C-alpha positions, 0 to 999 in steps of 0.5 A: 842210815850210817850217820854221826852226831858232830856236836857235843853238848856242854852239860847234862840236863840232870846234872848238879853243878860242881864246885868252882875253882877245881882243876876240872873246872878250869882245864876240862871245860868239855866235861859233862857234869855228874849224872843226877842220880849219883848222889850221897843217898845212892848207898846202902843203909848199913853205910849210914848206920856204921857212920852213926856208930863211928860218930857215936864212938868218937871215931869221926876224926880217925883217918882211914885208908880203903882199897878198892880192888877185885879178886878175879878177872872176868869172862875166864880171861886174864885182864880187866880194863879199869873204867869209871874213874871220872864218874867217881871224881864227879861224885866227890865234887858233889858229895854232900847231904841236902836238907831233904836227904837228912829229913828222909834219913830221920824217917828211916833211922831209929828215934834214938839217933842223936840230932847232932849226928844229922848236923854232922851229916849236913856239914860233910863234903869230900874236902878232907878226902884224898883219892889215888887211882890207876888212870882210867883205861889202864889194864888192871889185875886182881888184888891191885888197888884200882883206887885208894881212898883216904880220909875221915873214917865215917866219910870214906865209909859213906862213899863205899857203895857208890864208888863200887857201883861206879866202877864195877859195871864200868870196868866189866862192860869195858872189859867185855867190849875189849874182848869183843874187839880182840875177837873181831880184829879190825872189823867195825864194831857197833854197840846196839844194846839200848833196848836190852840194857838194864834200864836207861842208866845202864844203857848210857853207861854201856854205850860210854864204856863199850866205846872205851873198850874199843867199839866204834859207835853206838845206836844210842842217840842220847849217848852220842849227844852226851859223850860225843860217840859216833852214832850209827843205824839203819832201818828195821824190819818194820820199815820193810813190812810197812810197804805193800807195793809201788803205789805206796810211793808218793814221791818218785823223784830223786835229784842227781848228786850233781844237781841236775833236774830230778829223775823218776827214780822208781822207773830207773829202778824198774829198768834195772831190776830185770838185768840185776835178777838175771845176773844173780840167777834170780827170777824177778818174780821171786823178789818182793815188790813191797821190799823193793818199794821200801828200799826205794823209799829209804834210798830217796830219803837217804841217797848218801847213806843207803844201807838196807836190812835184807833178811825180811823175806829171803836174803839171796832171792829177794833182799840182795837183788832188790838192794843191788837194783836200788844201789845201781840206780843211785850210782847212775845218779852219782850216789854210792850206797853203803851196803846191807845188814844181815840180822838172821841166818847162817852169817858166815855162809850168807856173808860169803854168798852176798859178797859173791853177788856183789862181785857179779854185779860189779863185773856185769855193770862195770862198777868195781866199788860195788864189790866192796859194799859193806856187810853188817851183821847183827843177830844176837852175836856173842864173843864165841860167835866171833871166834866161830866166824873167824874159823869158818871164814866170812865176808862181814865188815861190821858187827852190831852187838847188843844183848851179850855185850851190854848185859855181860851175859857171860858174867853179870858182875866184876866183884870189886870190893872196898876194904879197910887197910889202915886207920890212923897209920896203923895197918888193918887186915881181914882174915878168912879161911878163903885165901882169896879174901885175906886183904893186903894190909896198909897203904901201898905203892904199886908199880908195873914192871916192863920187859926191855921189849916193852911188855908188862911183866909183873905188878909189884906192891910195896910198902910206902917207905921202900925204895921204888924199883928201877931199871938199874937193879933187880928186885925180888917179887913174891906171891902174897901167900905162896912162899915158894913162888918168888922171882927176881925181875930186872925191869926195862922200865917201871911205871908207878900205877896210882896217881893222886887224883883228888885232895883238898876238895879239888881234882889234881890230874888232867881228865882225858876225853873219852877218845883219849881214854879209849886210846889209852886202853888200846895202848895199855892192852898192847903192852900185854903179851898175846898169851895173856889175852888169848881167848882159850886158857890165857896165861895168868898175869903175875901180881906180887908183893915185895919181900918187906910187904910179904913179911909184914903181911904174914906177921900181921896174919900171925898176930891176928889169927886166933890160936886154937886148942886141942883137947 
Protein backbone atom coordinates (compact mmCIF):
# COMPACT_ATOMS: atom_id res chain seq x y z
CA UNK A 1 0.00 0.00 0.00
CA UNK A 2 1.23 3.51 -0.80
CA UNK A 3 0.48 5.51 2.29
CA UNK A 4 1.96 8.41 4.30
CA UNK A 5 2.16 9.23 7.99
CA UNK A 6 0.55 12.61 8.57
CA UNK A 7 1.67 13.38 12.13
CA UNK A 8 5.12 14.34 13.31
CA UNK A 9 6.17 13.35 16.82
CA UNK A 10 7.43 16.25 18.93
CA UNK A 11 10.31 14.43 20.59
CA UNK A 12 12.71 11.56 20.00
CA UNK A 13 12.41 9.15 22.89
CA UNK A 14 16.21 8.74 23.24
CA UNK A 15 16.85 12.48 23.29
CA UNK A 16 18.51 14.64 25.90
CA UNK A 17 16.61 17.92 26.49
CA UNK A 18 18.44 21.03 25.24
CA UNK A 19 19.08 24.05 27.45
CA UNK A 20 16.16 26.41 27.86
CA UNK A 21 15.97 29.87 26.39
CA UNK A 22 17.74 29.36 23.06
CA UNK A 23 16.52 30.65 19.71
CA UNK A 24 15.83 27.05 18.80
CA UNK A 25 13.62 26.47 21.84
CA UNK A 26 11.52 29.59 21.44
CA UNK A 27 11.14 29.60 17.66
CA UNK A 28 11.65 26.06 16.42
CA UNK A 29 9.14 24.10 18.46
CA UNK A 30 8.79 21.45 15.75
CA UNK A 31 12.43 20.34 16.07
CA UNK A 32 13.34 16.90 17.31
CA UNK A 33 15.92 16.79 20.07
CA UNK A 34 19.40 15.34 19.77
CA UNK A 35 20.03 11.72 18.88
CA UNK A 36 20.92 10.16 22.23
CA UNK A 37 24.01 8.43 20.84
CA UNK A 38 25.58 11.77 19.86
CA UNK A 39 27.32 12.92 23.02
CA UNK A 40 30.67 14.24 24.18
CA UNK A 41 32.27 10.80 24.46
CA UNK A 42 31.46 10.06 20.81
CA UNK A 43 34.99 11.04 19.89
CA UNK A 44 38.45 9.63 19.28
CA UNK A 45 40.71 9.08 22.25
CA UNK A 46 43.40 11.33 20.85
CA UNK A 47 41.07 14.31 21.13
CA UNK A 48 40.95 13.75 24.90
CA UNK A 49 44.71 13.23 25.20
CA UNK A 50 45.36 16.41 23.18
CA UNK A 51 42.92 18.30 25.40
CA UNK A 52 44.90 17.17 28.46
CA UNK A 53 48.18 18.20 26.86
CA UNK A 54 46.71 21.63 26.01
CA UNK A 55 45.44 21.94 29.57
CA UNK A 56 48.77 20.83 31.02
CA UNK A 57 50.70 23.40 28.96
CA UNK A 58 48.38 26.26 29.96
CA UNK A 59 46.78 26.59 26.53
CA UNK A 60 43.24 26.13 27.82
CA UNK A 61 42.35 29.81 27.36
CA UNK A 62 43.85 30.24 23.90
CA UNK A 63 41.20 30.96 21.26
CA UNK A 64 41.46 28.74 18.22
CA UNK A 65 39.72 28.71 14.86
CA UNK A 66 39.15 25.48 12.93
CA UNK A 67 37.76 25.05 9.40
CA UNK A 68 35.80 21.96 8.40
CA UNK A 69 35.96 21.28 4.65
CA UNK A 70 36.55 18.55 2.07
CA UNK A 71 39.14 18.31 -0.67
CA UNK A 72 37.33 16.58 -3.53
CA UNK A 73 33.72 16.25 -4.66
CA UNK A 74 32.32 12.71 -4.40
CA UNK A 75 31.14 10.26 -7.09
CA UNK A 76 33.40 11.79 -9.80
CA UNK A 77 31.10 14.79 -9.78
CA UNK A 78 31.68 18.51 -9.37
CA UNK A 79 29.25 19.45 -6.60
CA UNK A 80 28.33 18.45 -3.06
CA UNK A 81 25.24 19.14 -0.95
CA UNK A 82 25.98 20.32 2.57
CA UNK A 83 23.95 18.51 5.24
CA UNK A 84 24.14 17.75 8.94
CA UNK A 85 24.25 21.28 10.35
CA UNK A 86 21.18 20.95 12.56
CA UNK A 87 22.63 17.88 14.25
CA UNK A 88 25.87 19.78 14.89
CA UNK A 89 23.93 22.55 16.63
CA UNK A 90 22.04 20.05 18.77
CA UNK A 91 25.42 18.56 19.70
CA UNK A 92 26.64 21.98 20.84
CA UNK A 93 23.47 22.49 22.86
CA UNK A 94 24.16 19.29 24.75
CA UNK A 95 27.96 19.37 24.89
CA UNK A 96 29.08 18.43 28.38
CA UNK A 97 30.81 15.58 30.20
CA UNK A 98 28.66 13.78 32.76
CA UNK A 99 29.97 12.32 35.98
CA UNK A 100 29.82 8.83 34.48
CA UNK A 101 31.74 10.06 31.41
CA UNK A 102 34.50 11.42 33.60
CA UNK A 103 34.62 8.28 35.73
CA UNK A 104 35.05 6.23 32.56
CA UNK A 105 37.84 8.51 31.30
CA UNK A 106 39.67 7.92 34.58
CA UNK A 107 39.81 4.21 33.70
CA UNK A 108 41.34 4.70 30.22
CA UNK A 109 43.70 7.64 30.72
CA UNK A 110 47.08 7.14 32.43
CA UNK A 111 47.22 7.46 36.23
CA UNK A 112 49.53 10.45 35.78
CA UNK A 113 46.63 12.59 34.51
CA UNK A 114 45.99 15.21 37.20
CA UNK A 115 42.66 15.22 39.02
CA UNK A 116 42.16 18.90 38.25
CA UNK A 117 41.87 18.02 34.55
CA UNK A 118 38.78 15.93 35.29
CA UNK A 119 37.32 18.88 37.20
CA UNK A 120 38.03 21.00 34.13
CA UNK A 121 36.22 18.52 31.86
CA UNK A 122 33.24 18.56 34.20
CA UNK A 123 32.96 22.33 33.85
CA UNK A 124 32.97 22.41 30.04
CA UNK A 125 30.12 23.38 27.76
CA UNK A 126 29.85 25.20 24.41
CA UNK A 127 29.00 28.63 25.81
CA UNK A 128 32.37 30.08 24.72
CA UNK A 129 32.21 28.54 21.26
CA UNK A 130 31.04 30.27 18.08
CA UNK A 131 30.07 28.34 14.97
CA UNK A 132 29.75 29.85 11.50
CA UNK A 133 28.26 27.70 8.74
CA UNK A 134 26.95 27.55 5.23
CA UNK A 135 23.15 27.05 5.41
CA UNK A 136 22.17 23.39 5.30
CA UNK A 137 21.06 22.27 1.86
CA UNK A 138 23.46 24.58 0.01
CA UNK A 139 25.64 23.34 -2.85
CA UNK A 140 29.28 23.47 -1.73
CA UNK A 141 32.69 22.82 -3.23
CA UNK A 142 36.20 21.67 -2.25
CA UNK A 143 38.28 23.81 0.13
CA UNK A 144 35.32 26.03 1.07
CA UNK A 145 34.80 25.83 4.87
CA UNK A 146 31.38 24.28 5.50
CA UNK A 147 31.64 25.27 9.14
CA UNK A 148 34.15 27.37 11.04
CA UNK A 149 34.39 26.82 14.79
CA UNK A 150 35.99 29.35 17.15
CA UNK A 151 36.55 28.92 20.86
CA UNK A 152 38.92 27.71 23.59
CA UNK A 153 41.48 25.44 21.96
CA UNK A 154 40.90 22.29 24.09
CA UNK A 155 37.11 22.62 23.83
CA UNK A 156 37.01 22.96 20.05
CA UNK A 157 39.56 20.18 19.68
CA UNK A 158 37.26 17.87 21.64
CA UNK A 159 34.48 18.58 19.11
CA UNK A 160 36.42 17.65 15.97
CA UNK A 161 35.53 13.98 15.56
CA UNK A 162 31.85 14.40 16.36
CA UNK A 163 31.37 17.31 13.98
CA UNK A 164 33.12 15.39 11.22
CA UNK A 165 30.94 12.36 11.89
CA UNK A 166 27.74 14.42 11.74
CA UNK A 167 28.65 16.13 8.45
CA UNK A 168 30.61 13.54 6.45
CA UNK A 169 27.89 10.94 5.91
CA UNK A 170 25.01 13.42 5.86
CA UNK A 171 26.58 15.43 3.04
CA UNK A 172 27.71 12.32 1.17
CA UNK A 173 24.30 10.62 1.10
CA UNK A 174 22.45 13.89 0.37
CA UNK A 175 24.75 14.39 -2.61
CA UNK A 176 24.22 10.80 -3.73
CA UNK A 177 20.46 11.31 -3.53
CA UNK A 178 20.71 14.53 -5.54
CA UNK A 179 22.60 12.69 -8.27
CA UNK A 180 19.90 9.99 -8.37
CA UNK A 181 17.30 12.74 -8.56
CA UNK A 182 18.99 14.39 -11.54
CA UNK A 183 19.34 11.03 -13.29
CA UNK A 184 15.67 10.15 -12.68
CA UNK A 185 14.29 13.48 -13.88
CA UNK A 186 10.73 14.02 -12.69
CA UNK A 187 10.09 10.38 -11.77
CA UNK A 188 9.14 9.56 -8.20
CA UNK A 189 12.06 8.36 -6.06
CA UNK A 190 11.57 6.24 -2.93
CA UNK A 191 14.33 5.31 -0.50
CA UNK A 192 14.17 1.59 0.34
CA UNK A 193 17.53 1.27 2.14
CA UNK A 194 16.67 0.41 5.75
CA UNK A 195 17.56 -3.29 5.54
CA UNK A 196 20.88 -2.59 3.77
CA UNK A 197 22.09 0.47 5.69
CA UNK A 198 25.03 0.52 8.08
CA UNK A 199 23.08 -0.10 11.24
CA UNK A 200 19.93 1.58 12.56
CA UNK A 201 21.44 5.04 12.98
CA UNK A 202 22.88 4.91 9.47
CA UNK A 203 19.46 3.95 8.16
CA UNK A 204 17.72 6.85 9.90
CA UNK A 205 20.37 9.30 8.71
CA UNK A 206 20.04 7.95 5.17
CA UNK A 207 16.26 8.43 5.15
CA UNK A 208 16.58 11.98 6.43
CA UNK A 209 19.34 13.15 4.10
CA UNK A 210 18.05 11.32 1.02
CA UNK A 211 14.87 13.35 1.47
CA UNK A 212 16.93 16.55 1.53
CA UNK A 213 18.69 15.35 -1.62
CA UNK A 214 15.41 15.05 -3.52
CA UNK A 215 13.78 11.71 -2.73
CA UNK A 216 10.01 11.78 -2.36
CA UNK A 217 9.54 9.20 0.38
CA UNK A 218 10.98 6.34 2.40
CA UNK A 219 10.01 2.82 3.42
CA UNK A 220 11.45 3.54 6.90
CA UNK A 221 8.49 3.95 9.24
CA UNK A 222 10.53 5.30 12.15
CA UNK A 223 12.09 7.94 9.88
CA UNK A 224 8.58 8.92 8.83
CA UNK A 225 7.56 9.35 12.44
CA UNK A 226 10.67 11.25 13.52
CA UNK A 227 11.23 13.48 10.48
CA UNK A 228 7.76 13.76 8.88
CA UNK A 229 8.96 12.13 5.65
CA UNK A 230 6.23 10.52 3.51
CA UNK A 231 6.25 6.73 4.04
CA UNK A 232 5.64 4.36 1.13
CA UNK A 233 5.52 0.61 0.62
CA UNK A 234 3.62 -2.37 -0.76
CA UNK A 235 4.09 -6.11 -0.12
CA UNK A 236 6.92 -8.62 -0.57
CA UNK A 237 7.23 -11.87 -2.49
CA UNK A 238 6.60 -13.69 0.78
CA UNK A 239 3.06 -12.36 0.81
CA UNK A 240 2.39 -13.87 -2.61
CA UNK A 241 4.02 -17.23 -1.92
CA UNK A 242 2.20 -17.56 1.42
CA UNK A 243 -1.07 -18.28 -0.45
CA UNK A 244 -1.84 -21.65 -2.06
CA UNK A 245 -5.27 -21.12 -3.59
CA UNK A 246 -8.65 -19.44 -3.28
CA UNK A 247 -9.51 -21.70 -0.37
CA UNK A 248 -7.09 -19.55 1.70
CA UNK A 249 -9.47 -16.61 1.47
CA UNK A 250 -11.64 -16.56 4.59
CA UNK A 251 -13.13 -13.19 3.70
CA UNK A 252 -14.65 -13.04 0.20
CA UNK A 253 -16.63 -9.84 0.62
CA UNK A 254 -15.75 -6.23 -0.19
CA UNK A 255 -17.99 -3.23 0.39
CA UNK A 256 -18.28 -0.88 -2.62
CA UNK A 257 -16.86 2.62 -2.24
CA UNK A 258 -20.35 4.15 -2.24
CA UNK A 259 -21.30 2.05 0.79
CA UNK A 260 -23.73 -0.37 -0.86
CA UNK A 261 -24.09 -3.94 0.36
CA UNK A 262 -20.89 -6.03 0.40
CA UNK A 263 -20.11 -7.90 -2.82
CA UNK A 264 -18.54 -11.32 -3.33
CA UNK A 265 -15.23 -9.91 -4.51
CA UNK A 266 -13.69 -13.30 -5.30
CA UNK A 267 -16.50 -14.19 -7.69
CA UNK A 268 -16.20 -10.76 -9.32
CA UNK A 269 -12.50 -11.39 -9.98
CA UNK A 270 -13.11 -14.89 -11.37
CA UNK A 271 -15.75 -13.55 -13.74
CA UNK A 272 -13.24 -11.09 -15.17
CA UNK A 273 -10.21 -13.36 -15.33
CA UNK A 274 -11.06 -15.14 -18.60
CA UNK A 275 -11.71 -11.91 -20.52
CA UNK A 276 -8.59 -10.26 -19.12
CA UNK A 277 -6.42 -13.20 -20.17
CA UNK A 278 -7.99 -13.23 -23.62
CA UNK A 279 -7.31 -9.50 -24.03
CA UNK A 280 -3.68 -9.98 -23.06
CA UNK A 281 -3.28 -13.14 -25.20
CA UNK A 282 -2.61 -15.31 -22.16
CA UNK A 283 -4.22 -18.63 -21.23
CA UNK A 284 -5.80 -18.30 -17.83
CA UNK A 285 -4.22 -21.66 -16.98
CA UNK A 286 -0.83 -19.92 -17.32
CA UNK A 287 -1.68 -17.53 -14.50
CA UNK A 288 -0.95 -18.65 -10.96
CA UNK A 289 -4.14 -18.96 -8.93
CA UNK A 290 -2.14 -18.64 -5.73
CA UNK A 291 -0.85 -15.26 -6.95
CA UNK A 292 -4.38 -14.15 -7.83
CA UNK A 293 -5.43 -15.21 -4.35
CA UNK A 294 -2.70 -13.07 -2.78
CA UNK A 295 -3.68 -10.06 -4.88
CA UNK A 296 -7.37 -10.47 -3.90
CA UNK A 297 -6.37 -10.68 -0.24
CA UNK A 298 -4.25 -7.54 -0.48
CA UNK A 299 -6.90 -5.64 -2.44
CA UNK A 300 -9.61 -6.42 0.09
CA UNK A 301 -7.28 -5.19 2.84
CA UNK A 302 -6.30 -2.02 0.96
CA UNK A 303 -8.89 -1.33 -1.76
CA UNK A 304 -7.80 2.33 -2.02
CA UNK A 305 -4.11 1.54 -2.15
CA UNK A 306 -3.71 -1.61 -4.23
CA UNK A 307 -0.17 -1.84 -5.64
CA UNK A 308 1.01 -5.37 -6.40
CA UNK A 309 4.44 -6.94 -6.77
CA UNK A 310 4.05 -8.88 -10.03
CA UNK A 311 7.34 -10.72 -10.62
CA UNK A 312 7.00 -13.61 -8.16
CA UNK A 313 6.35 -16.10 -10.98
CA UNK A 314 6.10 -14.52 -14.45
CA UNK A 315 5.49 -10.81 -14.97
CA UNK A 316 3.68 -10.88 -18.32
CA UNK A 317 2.03 -14.31 -18.24
CA UNK A 318 0.82 -14.27 -14.65
CA UNK A 319 1.58 -11.19 -12.54
CA UNK A 320 0.11 -8.51 -14.82
CA UNK A 321 -3.00 -10.51 -15.86
CA UNK A 322 -3.76 -11.26 -12.22
CA UNK A 323 -3.21 -7.64 -11.24
CA UNK A 324 -5.46 -6.36 -14.05
CA UNK A 325 -8.17 -8.82 -13.05
CA UNK A 326 -8.23 -7.56 -9.47
CA UNK A 327 -7.87 -3.92 -10.54
CA UNK A 328 -10.92 -4.20 -12.83
CA UNK A 329 -12.95 -5.79 -10.07
CA UNK A 330 -11.99 -2.93 -7.76
CA UNK A 331 -12.95 -0.42 -10.43
CA UNK A 332 -16.43 -1.89 -10.71
CA UNK A 333 -16.85 -1.31 -6.99
CA UNK A 334 -15.79 2.32 -7.28
CA UNK A 335 -12.14 1.95 -6.29
CA UNK A 336 -9.02 2.68 -8.31
CA UNK A 337 -5.90 0.54 -8.06
CA UNK A 338 -2.51 2.28 -8.01
CA UNK A 339 -0.24 0.02 -10.05
CA UNK A 340 2.47 -2.62 -9.96
CA UNK A 341 6.07 -3.07 -8.84
CA UNK A 342 8.82 -4.80 -10.80
CA UNK A 343 11.70 -6.17 -8.74
CA UNK A 344 13.66 -8.20 -11.31
CA UNK A 345 14.32 -8.69 -14.99
CA UNK A 346 14.91 -6.28 -17.86
CA UNK A 347 13.24 -3.20 -16.43
CA UNK A 348 13.19 -1.20 -19.67
CA UNK A 349 11.63 -4.02 -21.72
CA UNK A 350 9.22 -5.16 -19.01
CA UNK A 351 7.99 -1.67 -18.20
CA UNK A 352 7.16 -1.02 -21.85
CA UNK A 353 5.46 -4.40 -22.21
CA UNK A 354 3.45 -3.85 -19.02
CA UNK A 355 2.36 -0.42 -20.23
CA UNK A 356 1.12 -2.00 -23.46
CA UNK A 357 -0.89 -4.50 -21.42
CA UNK A 358 -2.41 -1.67 -19.39
CA UNK A 359 -3.42 0.15 -22.56
CA UNK A 360 -5.06 -2.97 -23.97
CA UNK A 361 -7.06 -3.42 -20.80
CA UNK A 362 -8.01 0.26 -20.75
CA UNK A 363 -9.29 0.06 -24.33
CA UNK A 364 -11.07 -3.28 -24.01
CA UNK A 365 -12.92 -2.42 -20.80
CA UNK A 366 -13.31 1.29 -21.59
CA UNK A 367 -11.49 2.48 -18.46
CA UNK A 368 -8.96 5.08 -19.77
CA UNK A 369 -7.35 5.64 -16.36
CA UNK A 370 -6.00 2.07 -16.36
CA UNK A 371 -3.58 2.98 -19.14
CA UNK A 372 -1.83 5.22 -16.63
CA UNK A 373 -1.35 2.78 -13.78
CA UNK A 374 1.87 3.48 -11.86
CA UNK A 375 4.84 1.25 -12.63
CA UNK A 376 7.35 1.08 -9.79
CA UNK A 377 10.79 -0.48 -10.30
CA UNK A 378 13.31 -1.65 -7.74
CA UNK A 379 15.99 -4.38 -8.19
CA UNK A 380 19.39 -3.04 -7.03
CA UNK A 381 19.15 0.18 -9.04
CA UNK A 382 22.13 2.54 -9.15
CA UNK A 383 22.79 5.86 -10.86
CA UNK A 384 24.19 4.16 -13.98
CA UNK A 385 21.01 2.06 -14.21
CA UNK A 386 18.92 5.21 -14.36
CA UNK A 387 21.05 6.71 -17.12
CA UNK A 388 20.87 3.43 -19.06
CA UNK A 389 17.08 3.25 -18.71
CA UNK A 390 16.81 6.82 -19.99
CA UNK A 391 18.85 5.89 -23.05
CA UNK A 392 16.81 2.75 -23.73
CA UNK A 393 13.44 4.35 -23.08
CA UNK A 394 11.11 3.01 -20.38
CA UNK A 395 7.64 3.39 -18.87
CA UNK A 396 8.64 3.47 -15.20
CA UNK A 397 6.95 6.11 -13.04
CA UNK A 398 8.66 5.49 -9.72
CA UNK A 399 11.93 3.98 -8.53
CA UNK A 400 12.58 2.26 -5.20
CA UNK A 401 16.30 2.50 -4.47
CA UNK A 402 18.13 0.98 -1.53
CA UNK A 403 21.63 -0.47 -1.38
CA UNK A 404 23.50 1.79 -3.81
CA UNK A 405 21.82 4.88 -2.35
CA UNK A 406 22.22 4.49 1.41
CA UNK A 407 25.60 2.74 1.40
CA UNK A 408 26.99 5.14 -1.24
CA UNK A 409 28.67 2.19 -2.92
CA UNK A 410 30.44 4.34 -5.51
CA UNK A 411 32.31 6.18 -2.74
CA UNK A 412 32.20 5.20 0.92
CA UNK A 413 33.20 8.53 2.50
CA UNK A 414 33.28 12.24 1.68
CA UNK A 415 36.59 12.89 3.43
CA UNK A 416 35.85 16.08 5.36
CA UNK A 417 38.73 17.33 7.51
CA UNK A 418 38.93 19.70 10.48
CA UNK A 419 42.01 21.92 10.34
CA UNK A 420 43.43 24.54 12.69
CA UNK A 421 43.75 27.88 10.88
CA UNK A 422 44.25 30.40 13.70
CA UNK A 423 45.27 30.62 17.38
CA UNK A 424 44.90 33.87 19.32
CA UNK A 425 44.36 35.77 16.05
CA UNK A 426 47.62 34.40 14.63
CA UNK A 427 47.16 32.40 11.44
CA UNK A 428 48.33 28.79 11.24
CA UNK A 429 49.16 26.74 8.15
CA UNK A 430 49.71 23.04 7.51
CA UNK A 431 52.22 22.25 4.75
CA UNK A 432 52.52 19.07 2.74
CA UNK A 433 54.26 17.73 -0.35
CA UNK A 434 50.73 16.91 -1.48
CA UNK A 435 49.39 20.29 -2.65
CA UNK A 436 45.80 19.32 -1.84
CA UNK A 437 46.71 19.01 1.84
CA UNK A 438 48.12 22.51 2.26
CA UNK A 439 45.62 24.51 4.34
CA UNK A 440 44.41 28.07 3.78
CA UNK A 441 45.49 30.01 6.89
CA UNK A 442 43.45 32.35 9.07
CA UNK A 443 39.79 33.25 9.37
CA UNK A 444 38.11 33.85 6.05
CA UNK A 445 34.97 35.37 4.63
CA UNK A 446 33.44 33.30 1.83
CA UNK A 447 31.36 34.71 -0.99
CA UNK A 448 29.53 33.17 -3.92
CA UNK A 449 29.59 35.33 -7.02
CA UNK A 450 26.71 34.95 -9.46
CA UNK A 451 26.41 35.92 -13.09
CA UNK A 452 23.84 38.46 -14.24
CA UNK A 453 21.77 35.45 -15.42
CA UNK A 454 21.74 34.01 -11.88
CA UNK A 455 24.26 31.19 -12.34
CA UNK A 456 26.90 30.57 -9.68
CA UNK A 457 30.25 31.62 -11.19
CA UNK A 458 32.87 31.20 -8.49
CA UNK A 459 33.35 30.97 -4.72
CA UNK A 460 35.80 33.55 -3.38
CA UNK A 461 37.59 33.46 -0.03
CA UNK A 462 38.93 36.70 1.45
CA UNK A 463 40.67 37.84 4.62
CA UNK A 464 38.25 39.45 7.14
CA UNK A 465 39.61 43.00 6.73
CA UNK A 466 39.05 43.07 2.95
CA UNK A 467 36.23 44.96 1.29
CA UNK A 468 33.46 42.51 0.34
CA UNK A 469 32.89 42.01 -3.39
CA UNK A 470 29.83 43.67 -4.89
CA UNK A 471 28.13 44.07 -8.24
CA UNK A 472 29.52 47.58 -8.72
CA UNK A 473 33.10 46.52 -9.40
CA UNK A 474 35.11 43.66 -10.79
CA UNK A 475 37.22 41.57 -8.44
CA UNK A 476 40.40 39.59 -9.06
CA UNK A 477 40.00 35.89 -8.25
CA UNK A 478 43.09 33.69 -7.98
CA UNK A 479 43.68 29.95 -7.80
CA UNK A 480 45.15 29.28 -4.33
CA UNK A 481 48.27 27.55 -5.64
CA UNK A 482 48.62 28.01 -9.38
CA UNK A 483 49.97 31.48 -10.12
CA UNK A 484 48.86 31.64 -13.74
CA UNK A 485 45.22 30.79 -12.98
CA UNK A 486 43.49 34.08 -12.27
CA UNK A 487 40.54 36.01 -13.63
CA UNK A 488 38.56 39.18 -13.09
CA UNK A 489 34.90 38.65 -12.23
CA UNK A 490 32.15 41.25 -12.44
CA UNK A 491 29.34 39.62 -10.48
CA UNK A 492 25.66 40.21 -10.98
CA UNK A 493 24.96 39.41 -7.33
CA UNK A 494 27.07 38.38 -4.35
CA UNK A 495 26.13 36.03 -1.50
CA UNK A 496 27.96 35.78 1.83
CA UNK A 497 28.00 32.02 2.34
CA UNK A 498 28.60 31.58 6.07
CA UNK A 499 26.28 32.79 8.83
CA UNK A 500 26.79 32.84 12.59
CA UNK A 501 24.66 29.94 13.81
CA UNK A 502 25.87 29.53 17.39
CA UNK A 503 27.43 31.82 19.99
CA UNK A 504 27.16 32.47 23.75
CA UNK A 505 25.41 29.14 24.23
CA UNK A 506 22.49 29.83 21.89
CA UNK A 507 21.41 29.19 18.31
CA UNK A 508 21.38 32.47 16.40
CA UNK A 509 19.60 31.58 13.15
CA UNK A 510 16.23 30.13 12.28
CA UNK A 511 16.55 26.39 11.67
CA UNK A 512 14.37 25.42 8.72
CA UNK A 513 12.24 22.30 8.57
CA UNK A 514 13.36 19.29 6.57
CA UNK A 515 11.03 20.30 3.74
CA UNK A 516 12.52 23.80 3.71
CA UNK A 517 16.06 22.41 3.59
CA UNK A 518 14.99 20.14 0.73
CA UNK A 519 13.61 23.16 -1.14
CA UNK A 520 16.83 25.08 -0.54
CA UNK A 521 18.80 22.17 -2.01
CA UNK A 522 16.61 22.20 -5.13
CA UNK A 523 17.05 25.96 -5.54
CA UNK A 524 20.79 25.86 -4.86
CA UNK A 525 21.34 23.11 -7.43
CA UNK A 526 19.31 25.13 -9.92
CA UNK A 527 21.90 27.93 -9.76
CA UNK A 528 24.60 25.64 -11.18
CA UNK A 529 25.13 25.48 -14.91
CA UNK A 530 24.19 22.14 -16.45
CA UNK A 531 27.79 21.38 -17.39
CA UNK A 532 28.72 21.39 -13.68
CA UNK A 533 26.01 18.80 -12.97
CA UNK A 534 26.31 16.42 -15.93
CA UNK A 535 27.13 12.80 -15.13
CA UNK A 536 30.01 12.43 -17.60
CA UNK A 537 33.04 14.74 -17.44
CA UNK A 538 31.39 17.62 -15.60
CA UNK A 539 33.06 21.03 -15.67
CA UNK A 540 34.86 21.81 -12.38
CA UNK A 541 33.39 24.71 -10.44
CA UNK A 542 35.98 27.36 -9.54
CA UNK A 543 36.97 28.13 -5.96
CA UNK A 544 39.34 31.08 -5.60
CA UNK A 545 41.11 33.33 -3.11
CA UNK A 546 41.53 37.09 -3.23
CA UNK A 547 44.86 38.63 -4.22
CA UNK A 548 45.44 39.56 -0.56
CA UNK A 549 44.76 36.05 0.73
CA UNK A 550 46.87 34.58 -2.08
CA UNK A 551 49.86 36.70 -1.06
CA UNK A 552 49.31 36.01 2.64
CA UNK A 553 49.11 32.25 2.00
CA UNK A 554 52.32 32.16 0.00
CA UNK A 555 54.22 34.37 2.42
CA UNK A 556 53.26 32.03 5.27
CA UNK A 557 54.22 29.06 3.13
CA UNK A 558 57.71 30.47 2.58
CA UNK A 559 58.08 31.42 6.24
CA UNK A 560 57.15 27.93 7.44
CA UNK A 561 58.77 25.72 4.79
CA UNK A 562 62.21 24.42 5.83
CA UNK A 563 65.17 25.50 3.73
CA UNK A 564 67.16 22.58 2.41
CA UNK A 565 70.90 22.35 1.91
CA UNK A 566 72.77 20.67 -0.92
CA UNK A 567 76.23 19.22 -0.33
